[in-house]
ZABAMAR-968874 format. One record per residue (C-alpha): x, y, z; residue in three letters. Coordinates in pm, whole numbers, padded with zeros to 5 digits, always signed. Layout:
<pts>
XYZALA/...
</pts>
This chain:
<pts>
+00000+00000+00000MET/+00151+00330-00107ASN/+00023+00610+00115ILE/+00282+00870+00013GLY/+00496+00828+00330VAL/+00802+00601+00338PRO/+00735+00285+00535ARG/+01059+00314+00731TYR/+00947+00654+00865LEU/+00618+00513+00996ILE/+00797+00214+01147VAL/+01052+00443+01311GLY/+00786+00662+01472MET/+00599+00356+01602ALA/+00924+00217+01743ALA/+00991+00544+01927LEU/+00645+00541+02083PHE/+00691+00180+02191SER/+01034+00251+02337ALA/+00888+00544+02532TYR/+00653+00307+02718HIS/+00949+00091+02816LEU/+01125+00402+02948VAL/+00820+00482+03162LEU/+00814+00126+03292ALA/+01179+00152+03391THR/+01127+00494+03550TYR/+00845+00365+03772THR/+00992+00024+03850ILE/+00994+00106+04224ASP/+00614+00136+04249GLN/+00503-00225+04177PRO/+00510-00473+04466ARG/+00750-00703+04279HIS/+00964-00587+03982PRO/+01003-00936+03834GLY/+00664-00950+03658PRO/+00722-00596+03528ILE/+01048-00693+03363PHE/+00879-00997+03212ALA/+00596-00778+03076ALA/+00852-00534+02932MET/+01037-00816+02755ALA/+00718-00967+02611ILE/+00598-00626+02494TYR/+00935-00552+02331ALA/+00928-00882+02141VAL/+00571-00823+02019ALA/+00658-00471+01905THR/+00968-00579+01717VAL/+00781-00861+01542VAL/+00493-00630+01449SER/+00724-00359+01312LEU/+00946-00576+01096LEU/+01002-00367+00779PRO/+00930-00651+00536TRP/+00648-00887+00456GLY/+00291-00800+00355PRO/+00120-00487+00482VAL/-00173-00694+00614ARG/-00061-00858+00938MET/-00080-01240+00948PRO/-00354-01382+01169VAL/-00106-01555+01398TRP/+00074-01227+01462MET/-00249-01041+01537ALA/-00355-01317+01777ALA/-00012-01302+01940PHE/-00048-00925+01992ASN/-00387-00974+02155PHE/-00239-01237+02383ALA/+00046-01000+02472VAL/-00204-00730+02569VAL/-00377-00976+02801VAL/-00050-01099+02952ILE/+00114-00762+03019ILE/-00212-00625+03160THR/-00241-00909+03406LEU/+00128-00904+03497LEU/+00152-00529+03562VAL/-00196-00458+03705ALA/-00162-00734+03964ASN/+00150-00565+04101GLU/+00001-00214+04132LEU/-00193-00059+04415ASP/-00472+00133+04246PHE/-00609+00255+04579SER/-00307+00463+04672ARG/-00351+00843+04680PRO/-00269+01006+04348GLY/-00323+00685+04155GLY/-00058+00481+03989THR/+00079+00753+03762GLY/+00312+00631+03492TYR/+00329+00290+03654ALA/+00015+00199+03457SER/+00222+00220+03141TRP/+00073-00110+03022TYR/-00246+00069+02910VAL/-00066+00305+02672ALA/+00166+00026+02561ALA/-00130-00198+02485SER/-00297+00087+02297GLY/+00016+00137+02087THR/+00044-00233+02006LEU/-00326-00253+01918LEU/-00296+00059+01701THR/-00014-00109+01508ILE/-00234-00418+01470THR/-00524-00208+01340SER/-00296-00014+01105THR/-00190-00345+00955ARG/-00557-00424+00881ARG/-00639-00659+01167ARG/-00911-00443+01318HIS/-01104-00724+01489ALA/-00806-00827+01703PHE/-00737-00461+01789ALA/-01091-00405+01912TRP/-01083-00732+02106LEU/-00779-00596+02290GLY/-00958-00270+02369ILE/-01260-00465+02492ALA/-01038-00669+02723PHE/-00883-00350+02868LEU/-01228-00205+02932VAL/-01360-00521+03098ILE/-01046-00564+03305HIS/-01060-00205+03426THR/-01430-00209+03516ILE/-01454-00556+03669ILE/-01108-00665+03782ILE/-00953-00338+03900VAL/-01199-00281+04183GLY/-01089+00049+04336PRO/-01072+00221+03997VAL/-01396+00109+03835GLY/-01543+00280+03529PRO/-01365+00606+03615ALA/-01040+00428+03531GLY/-01133+00432+03165LEU/-01034+00798+03167LEU/-00772+00809+03441SER/-00576+00513+03308LEU/-00595+00632+02945GLY/-00805+00351+02804ILE/-01030+00599+02624VAL/-00721+00747+02462GLY/-00601+00405+02351SER/-00945+00327+02205ALA/-00938+00661+02024SER/-00604+00580+01865TRP/-00736+00241+01748VAL/-01049+00410+01607ALA/-00843+00666+01416VAL/-00615+00392+01286SER/-00916+00185+01178HIS/-01071+00476+00989ILE/-00748+00585+00823LEU/-00634+00237+00721SER/-00979+00156+00578SER/-00983+00484+00384ALA/-00631+00426+00253LEU/-00715+00068+00154ALA/-01019+00194-00039LYS/-00808+00467-00203ALA/-00550+00205-00302THR/-00818-00018-00457ARG/-00961+00279-00645ASP/-00616+00376-00770ALA/-00558+00020-00891GLN/-00891+00018-01074ARG/-00811+00354-01232PHE/-00469+00224-01335SER/-00623-00087-01493ILE/-00883+00126-01672ALA/-00608+00358-01799GLU/-00407+00063-01936ARG/-00715-00081-02102GLU/-00796+00259-02258ALA/-00438+00289-02381THR/-00447-00062-02529ASP/-00781+00012-02696TRP/-00647+00335-02843GLN/-00334+00159-02969ALA/-00549-00115-03126ALA/-00769+00142-03296GLN/-00467+00329-03430GLU/-00326-00001-03557ALA/-00656-00079-03732HIS/-00662+00266-03891VAL/-00304+00229-04009TYR/-00378-00120-04145GLU/-00683+00006-04336ARG/-00490+00299-04479GLN/-00205+00074-04581PHE/-00438-00177-04749ARG/-00626+00102-04927LEU/-00296+00241-05049GLY/-00190-00099-05181GLN/-00526-00150-05349THR/-00516+00191-05514SER/-00165+00135-05641ALA/-00260-00200-05797MET/-00597-00107-05944ALA/-00541+00252-06051LEU/-00403+00172-06396ALA/-00685-00073-06475MET/-00949+00169-06348LEU/-00816+00432-06586ARG/-00838+00185-06875GLN/-01197+00105-06780ILE/-01278+00475-06768GLN/-01110+00550-07100GLU/-01283+00259-07276SER/-01622+00322-07110ASP/-01614-00033-06978GLY/-01559-00194-07318ASP/-01270-00426-07227LEU/-01103-00695-07423THR/-01096-01053-07299ASP/-00736-01011-07190ALA/-00825-00699-06994GLN/-01118-00874-06829ARG/-00891-01159-06730GLU/-00642-00909-06592GLU/-00923-00757-06382CYS/-00982-01100-06228LEU/-00614-01126-06147HIS/-00624-00783-05983LEU/-00925-00889-05781GLU/-00729-01188-05655GLY/-00436-00962-05569ALA/-00664-00731-05371ILE/-00804-01034-05190ARG/-00448-01137-05106ASP/-00389-00802-04939GLU/-00681-00875-04707ILE/-00631-01245-04638ARG/-00258-01273-04695GLY/-00141-00983-04480ARG/+00219-01063-04377LYS/+00253-01340-04634LEU/+00314-01071-04894LEU/+00620-00887-05008ASN/+00709-00763-05356ASP/+00864-01096-05455ALA/+00558-01296-05344VAL/+00319-01052-05518ARG/+00510-01084-05844ASP/+00526-01465-05835GLU/+00158-01499-05740VAL/+00058-01277-06033MET/+00278-01477-06272ILE/+00123-01803-06145ALA/-00229-01668-06192ARG/-00157-01545-06542ARG/-00048-01896-06640ARG/-00381-02027-06509GLY/-00300-02141-06154ALA/-00520-02074-05853THR/-00324-01926-05562VAL/-00459-01886-05210THR/-00272-01705-04932LEU/-00398-01731-04575LEU/-00227-01545-04292ASP/-00382-01643-03958GLU/-00134-01455-03741GLY/+00122-01730-03703GLY/+00418-01520-03820ILE/+00343-01196-03635ASP/+00625-01268-03389ASP/+00896-01300-03654LEU/+01155-01027-03687SER/+01177-00831-04011ASP/+01485-01027-04116TYR/+01330-01369-04048GLU/+01002-01265-04209LEU/+01180-01156-04526GLU/+01367-01488-04538ARG/+01042-01683-04506VAL/+00866-01477-04773LEU/+01154-01503-05018ASN/+01147-01882-04976ARG/+00770-01876-05038LEU/+00821-01672-05355ALA/+01083-01919-05477LEU/+00848-02213-05411ALA/+00568-02051-05612ILE/+00814-01973-05891HIS/+00944-02331-05915GLU/+00613-02519-05906THR/+00386-02591-06201ASN/+00091-02683-05980ALA/-00259-02577-06080ASP/-00348-02491-05720LYS/-00114-02337-05465VAL/-00215-02285-05104ILE/+00014-02108-04855ALA/-00093-02090-04492ARG/+00077-01970-04175THR/+00125-02213-03887VAL/+00018-02109-03532PRO/+00287-01985-03294GLU/+00468-02253-03099GLY/+00554-02461-03402SER/+00896-02481-03564ASP/+00728-02426-03901VAL/+00630-02075-04009ALA/+00447-02142-04337VAL/+00323-02452-04516THR/+00293-02452-04894VAL/+00089-02711-05084VAL/+00077-02738-05462GLY/-00186-02957-05630LEU/-00192-03063-05992ARG/-00540-03134-06127SER/-00608-03429-06361PHE/-00981-03365-06398ALA/-01105-03346-06754ASP/-01176-03006-06896ARG/-01552-03065-06907GLU/-01566-03148-06534SER/-01359-02843-06452VAL/-01587-02626-06659ALA/-01887-02762-06466LEU/-01713-02704-06133GLY/-01701-03074-06051GLN/-01331-03111-05992ASP/-01241-03243-05646SER/-00941-03338-05443LEU/-00978-03695-05565GLU/-00863-03574-05909ASP/-00567-03381-05767ASP/-00212-03494-05713GLU/+00030-03331-05472VAL/+00298-03156-05675ASP/+00450-02952-05393LEU/+00469-02993-05017TRP/+00692-02747-04836LEU/+00731-02645-04473GLU/+00925-02322-04428ILE/+01089-02319-04080PRO/+01081-02020-03849ARG/+01458-02029-03813VAL/+01710-02143-04071PRO/+01793-02511-04052VAL/+02168-02559-04022THR/+02306-02863-04203PRO/
</pts>
């Protein structure tokens, strides 16, 4: 939890407060009936404070530590209170240091988000003062400083809860900001991709569009066939994506002009390749299309995680012309002319 104050500064201040209670205990060591239990209470309190203020670990105190702090409050209260004479004139003074010490330890427990254990400790102090410490009674809640200790726990509870809520809100805002940034980056990427594809399409089709305009749509058979090739090239820009470079575009157009059917499918499997590796893969793809005489060529990317980047299949059709004209050719009439797997990294001999 980042509250804008260094953790070591908070720990240092809490340690000073805790040490101050031990100084008061030492200063008034002559008032208890027997000093032995007081020294034991001081040692137990010091151990609990040190453990609670360790400058590492999670901000939220472990349950065992919170339970240990509650037990320490009970122990030091019983040890010290049993050795004091609360009926003496002027009260016990600083000899009742255990109340402030318990309040400090419970405040630390509450600050580290174990509020239930902190309030249990306050409840024990109240019950002990009202019921057990007979001569003091309810008035001891003020004279011994139990109300002050409860106030510190209440303030700690409120502040830690508010800071925890502020931290959760800040985390949600941070997540929302990252999501908005990712969404904006994705939208910019989509816009760039559309602009790039439109630019490629315009560059390829502009000359043919001018011919259509100049001839008022009266095209020769060769020009009509070239329009079909351009349509296939535009489709490649949409479906082929990263499977295209200038060499691949040229070889695909040459293959189509000799009558082959070429299909390029980029399903995102090569998005992780570097520019150098991508160019190597595409140049190998262009060479494969150039060398094959297949009637059908299909190039498809392989999903990430495979050693293969692109698979290329070339099929030679043996269907009779009449069946082809009727659209009845099938894979049963095709023979594999090319099967190539282009690796993601060069294969060393």
